[in-house]
Every structure is written in C-alpha cells, then in structure tokens.
N, C-alpha and C positions, 0 to 999 in steps of 0.2 A: 414443575421441572424443568429449566433450562438446559438442554443437554449440550455439554461440554463444546464439543464441534457446532452447534449452534453460537454459539458465545464469540469460538471463532470467527464465525461467517458473520455476525452484527459488528463486526468490528473491522470487518472487510467490506462491510456493504454499502458503505455510506450512510449519511442522514437520510436514516427514513421517519422521524419523529418534528414536530420544533422544536429550538433551545429553548431545555425550562431554565429561566432565573433563578438566577444564584442556587447554592451550593443543596435546596431541599425545600420543595416546599407541597402545596397537596396536586398538581400534577405529578410528581416523582421528584426525580435528582440529578441536577444537572455536575460532574464531574471538573473540580479543576485541571482544567487544560493543564497542558505537560508537552514539553519539546524533545523530538531525539531526534539525533547526528546521523543518518545513513552513511557508510563509507562501500565507496565498491573499490576495491583492489584489485587490476590485471597485472601477471606477470609478461612480459616480452620479453624479446634477445634486448630490448636496448635499457631492460629495466626496469623496476617493480611501477606503474602508475594506478595514480589513485582519484578518484574526485569523491566529493560528498555533497548535499545539502541535509540542511535543520530546515525540518518540519514541525508544527503546530498541528497536537490532536487535542478534539471537543469530542466529547462523550457525553452522551445524556440516555436514561433511562425511565421510562412511562410508571404510574405509578396503580398496579394492580386495583387497589379498590374502584381510583375513577375509572382507567377502561377495561377494566376487568383483561377477557383473552386478550387484549388486544393492546395490554402491556407492553409494549415492543423496546429496543432500544437502537441506538443510534450514536455512530462516528463520525465524527468529518473533520479532515486535515483541511489542513493552509501550507502550501508549500511550493516547490517547484522540485523536476526531477533531477538526477542525479548525476551527469556529464564527467566521464573521463576523458582528457588528452590524451591518443596514441601516437602524436606525432602528424608525423608524414601519412598511418595507417591511415586517420582519421579519428572521430569523435565516436563513442559509444554513449548513451542513456539509456538510464536505467528507470521507469519510468514508475508513476504515481499511481498505475492499473497492475493487474496482473495478465496472463497470454489470456486469459480467461475472462477478461474485462471485466471483471473487478476491483474496487479498489483497494486496493495495494498500501498504502500506507496509515489509509487512519489505523489500522489492524497491525502492521510488521511489527511494531517494537513490543507490543506485547504477546507475542508469539515466547518468547523468553520466559514467560510468567508461570511459573510452578500451575499447571489444572487444578484444579479442585478433586481430589481422589472422591470411589463411591465412598469408604467412610468418613468423609469430611462431609461431602452433602450429607449424611441420616443423623449428622448431628444437627443441623440450622434448620431453624426456626422456619416451618411448614408455613405459617400465618405473618411475614411478614411482608410488608407495602410493596418493598421494592426487593425482586428476582434476589432472593439470599447467596447462592452459588456466580448471579453472575455480579454481585454487588462485594465479593468476597476476592476474586479472580481481580478486580479493578482495583484494589486496593493493594494488591500482591505488585499490578502492573505497574502503580504510582509509587512505590518503592522498590523498583526494578533501577539497579543502580551499576558501573561498571559494561564494559563492551561484552557484545553478545551475536553470534555470528549466528546469522541466518542460517536453519537445515537447508536443505537442498529439494527436499520434500516434505509433503507432510503422510504419516500413516495410515493407511489405511485405517478404518472404522466402519459403524453399524448404519452413518450418516450417510460415509463416501468408501465406499467398499470396494475402490481403486487410490491411490496413491494420486498425492496433485501436488506440483509444485507447488516452493515455498516462494518463489523467487518474484523479484516484477520483474514487465516483460525489459525486454533489450531490445533495441536496435540502433537505425545506423540511416547518416539519409550517403547516397548516390551522388550527393549536390546539398550540400548543406545548407542554400543559398534560394533552395526549391522543396518545400516541405509532400512533394510529390511523392519524391522520389523514394521515400523513408524506406526500409526495409525489418522485417523482424534481424537478430541473431541469435544463434544460437548457443543455451548459454554453457552445455556445453563442451560445443564448440564453436569458439571464437577464433579460429582457425581457418576458420575456413568464409571467415567475411574479414578478417585483416591479415591473415596473414600466418607463415608457420612460426612457429613457436609462442602465439599468442595463447595463453587461454587466461578465466577468471581463477584469481584465488580464494576471493571469501566476499564475501556480503556483508555490514555489518553497521552491525544497530546501540547507541548508546545516549543515554539523557542527558542534556544539557539547558545548559541559563542564556545557548547565544541566542542570538534573536535570528527569526526567521530568515534563510535566504534569500537576496534577487537579482539573480547576477547569470538568467537564462536567456532573458532578453537580448546579452550582446551576442551572442552565439547565432539565437533563434531572434533575428531580426523581425519576420513575419507575423509570429505569435497573434500578434495585438488584431491583425489584419486578416486572418481568416476564419469566416464561420462558419460552422458545422465541420464536416468530415474536409479530411486532405484530399480527398476521390471522390468526385459526384457521380454515383452512378443512379443510371435510367431510373424507372418503375418498371421491365421489364426485365432487368437483370438480373439471374440470379447470383443468388449471393456468395455464393462458394468457386467464383467465377474471378469476384473484385478484388483490386491489391489490397495491402492489409492497408494502406493511407486511406482506403473507404472505411475502414473501422477505429481508426485514430483522428482527434479533435486537439485544440488545444490546450483542451481542462486533462488531458494527458499527462501535456508538461510542465503546467502550471495552475496552479489553485486559489485561487484569496486572494491575486496578491497583484 
C-alpha cells in the first residue's frame, strides 16, 4: 500500500519512470495529461496585481506484476513560472519548484483532491496490478473542476513530522537582465522585498483547456543562454555559503517549451 503522503511526494517528485505509451499496457498505466492554470494574487497599495500560467502535467505508474517493489509512479510538468508584474516595485516569479528544491508544478493541482481515507483504502483490491490508492486519487485529480486555493502548509503526518510549505518558491531579480541577481522572496513577508503594504493574497489552481503559456522568455531573455546554475561555485566552496543563484537554473522557470 502506498502511503497518502507518498502519493503527494510522487506527484511532486517529477518523472521517475519512462512514459508508458497508451492508457494502459503490460508496463503500467499512463493517465491522460491535464492542464491547469495557476494564478498568483498580490495585494499592493496600488491595487491587486495578478499573474498566471497554464501548465500541463503527465502522470504514469508502473505495473506491480512487472516491476514488483520497484513499481513507482512519476509525474512531469510542461510549462513556465508565473510572473506577477508589480510595476515600479519589480516582478515576482512563482517557480516550478518549491523552496526544498522539489518539483512543485507536477503536484500542485492535485493538492485539492480528496485524499483516500483509511476506510476507503481497506475496501480497495489488494491484488490490483496498479496501486489502487494511487489510481483512485488520480481519478479524483482528473475530475477536479473549479478554482482551488493552495494551502499555506501541508500538515504534519507520520511521513513528515514537521509541517511543510505547500507554496512554490517565490523569487525576484535585483536586475531582471542578470540571472545572478536572483533573490528569494518570503511568501509571508512580501513587504521586505517589494515595500510596505505588499502581501501575498493567495495562489489558485484551476483546470483548463487553454494552451500552455509561452511568454516568460519575453521577460527573461537570457533563459536559453544560461547553462547550469545561474551562479557557479568552486569545488571547495561550502554549499551553505553560496547565494540562491547557485541552486537555480533555467529549468526552474521553464520546462518542455
């Protein structure tokens, strides 16, 4: 049985297995890809500012009969970060990853889905080739409609004894033309980065049939020219002394486009 938190981790972990052709075969199951719009709302003294992007997600799970205990699941996202233009204050970006370095975009939409309860789990077939809990939760994710607000935190549970942020990483650039000037933005204190009276209102996800957005290159013209991390550290540089740019790359802003 796959733990509830393990399912969320799979959906936030990116592709961990090769895509399986078709909706189901001897190797496992490929779920229909879906798209969702993520919208970030920011309150400012000048009024509400918003930004959004459409992301496409593909999810696969391997056959237990073929792969046994290694029958893992994986999700991959295609899309770009959200840019919120705050005028003279600058631009804030909500990345495709979270602050822990995990793929956020692949699992963000599924956060709103009703989780499989222990009682429901007990009624599911134990001999199914595809993990029945994962399959049921995926059906619920695919059935989601309407806007859903991303919670600030994931609650603590047996797998994660401490609460964890459910938000994507937020960043800004001191100089938007220079990726090395990237800085993290505290979602609970946008005023520190953008001035008094600026605060994050909410982050929303909603299913859509709109095409994946492709506009971020107009703001970040250097995206395709940067290879690897934005800031290169030497082999003897302690990791905890490196600036944020050493842990970010273009893939945190755009994938598959």
